[in-house]
N, C-alpha and C positions, 0 to 999 in steps of 0.2 A: 543554585536557584536560577541564575540567569541563563544557564545552558538549557535547563528545562523549559524556560519561557521561550527561548529561541526555537527549540525543537517543536514545541506546541504551536508556535506561530507558523511553522512550515505547513501545517494542515490547511491554512487559508489559501496559500498558493496552490496546493494540491487540489483543493476544492475548486479553484478557478480552472485548473486544467481539466477536471471532471466536467465542468460546465461546457468548456470548449469542445471536449470530446463528444458530449451529447449533441451540441450544436452541429458538429460535423456529421453526425449520424442522421440528423433531421432530414426528412424527405426521402429517405431510402425506400420506404414503402414495403410492399410485399416482395419477399425474396424468392418466392416459389417460381421455379422455372429459369432462374438465372444463377448459374454456378458462381459467377464472380460476385454477385450481390449477396448470395448466401455465405460465401467465404468472407466477405467484408463484414457481414453481421456477426459471424463467429469471431472474427478478430476484434471487433468492437466489444463484444461481450467479454472476451478474455481481458482486454486492456481495461475495461471498466472495473472488473473485479480486482485486477492488479492495482490500479491506481486507488481504488477505494480502500484496499488493504494497506497501502502505503500511508494513506491519510489516517487510518485507524492506528497504525503503528506510531506515527508522529504524535498523535494525541496521547496514546497510552505511555509511550516512552517519556514524552515531555512531562506528563503528569507524575510519573514515577520519579523522574529526576527532581522535579520541584518538591515533591513530598519528601524525598530523601534529604534535600537541602534544608527543609524546615524541621524535619524530625531527626535530629542528630543522635537520638537514643537508639536508632536501628544499627545493628552491627553490620560490618562489611559482608559477612556471610549471608545475613538476611537480605541485604540489598542485592547481592549477587543472585540469590535464589529468586528474587522478584524479576531480575533481568532475564534469567533463564526461562521463567514462565512466559515472558513476552517472546522470547526466541522460539519457544515451542508453538505458541499461538500464531505468530506471524512468520513461521519458517518459510524461506524461499522455496519455490518449486524448482524442479530441475529445468534447465533451459531446453527449449524445443526449437527445431528448425535451425538452419544455418550451420549445423555441425557436420563436419566431415565424417563419413562413415568408414569404419574399418573394413577393408576388403580382403 
């Protein structure tokens, strides 16, 4: 149960990171005509989605761990199936950029 509470509590810190991310984006304005501003907006949107998904994952996984701790009647197989559902829902995307290309 305590592990679940700890994981759930992580969403608060991630929420603060989302706020700071939005604050950093404030004032960008219209990105039309500026390649760097448009690229920055695209990067912001990407990170906003990623960090929001991390926050959702913390909440879902923490809740699942808390529930599993309270409800000991659930079998290991059922708990594993619930974890696999979260893995599908919050599956990581393939990394982009910064990768060396095969030549």
